[in-house]
N, C-alpha and C positions, 0 to 999 in steps of 0.2 A: 621424032618423038612422036610417041604416042603418050592418051592423056590417062591416068589409072583414077578415080576418085574413092575415096575410100568411103564406105556406105553410110557412116556416123560423119563425115567432114560430109555428105549430103544432108543428113538429116540437118545439122547445123545449118547450111545457107539456106534451105528449106524454113528453119525455125526464126531466124532472122532477118528472111523477106516478109512472112508472116508478121511479125514483130513488129517491121518499120512501117509495114503497110496500113493497121492498125493506128500509127500516131499520123498519117498522112497519103490519100490516095497517092499512089503514085513511087512513091517511095520506094518501098522495099521492089519494085520495079529497077528502080535504079540501083539500086543494091545485085542485085542480080546480073544486069547488063554489065557494071564495075567488076563485079567480080568473075564474069566470062571474057570480059575483054583483057582481064590481067591472066588466068589462064592462057589464053588462045599468043599472049606474048612469052609466058615462060615455056612455053611446047618450043616457041621458037628459040629462043635464046634462052634457056635453063639458068647457066652458069650468071647471067646478070643480076641477079639479087644477091643479100648479103645472107651470110650465114644468120641462122635463127640467134633469137637474143636468149634463148633456154640454152645452157651450157651442157645438158647431156646430150640434147638433139644436137647443139653445133657439133660435139664431137663425134656424131657420128654422121656428118654429111647436112643436117636437113638447112633448108634457104627458107627465107620468109620473103612476102609481097607487102608490102601494107595500104592497106586503100584509106586514107587518112582521113577522107572525109565521114566515112561510117564508123573510124578507128576497130576495123576489123585486120587481123591479117592469115593471109592462107599462107601456111605450113605444109611445102613440099621434098620431096628427097627422088633425087634421079638413082636409078639405077637401070642401069645398061641403054637402052632405047626407050624406057617409058617414064614418065614424070609421074609419080607416087602424091596426091595430096592428102594428106594427113588428117588439116583441120582447115575448118575456117574460121579463127577464132575472133571472138571478141576481147578486141584487146583490155579492157577494163575490168574482163574477169579472172579468178583462178589462173595465173600464166602456167602453161606445162602441163595441163589435165591431161592435155592428146597425145605425151611423150608416148605413155604404154602401148600407142598404135604402131610405133617404130620396128618394121620389122627385125625379126631376129636377126643375126648374121654369124 
């Protein structure tokens, strides 16, 4: 499996890392490390995690990994031999805002 991270998902993780780092030194780095650890597991076992909580996304095969410590959800879809990360979403804000990033099929 290969990993493909949507440009907006990359921007989201960078923004979240900066926000947490402002709160406490090292906290942003902790988040970044947990996200990349989770992504490594997703690439190894993409079907391990449950379908997305967003109905439209779930219907299109999106899965998610929750990082409970930071209340962040990694939303991804598997297409062929690639894991496509659609969002690194703060679960407290606008659920499903990222659905428009789903590939057209």
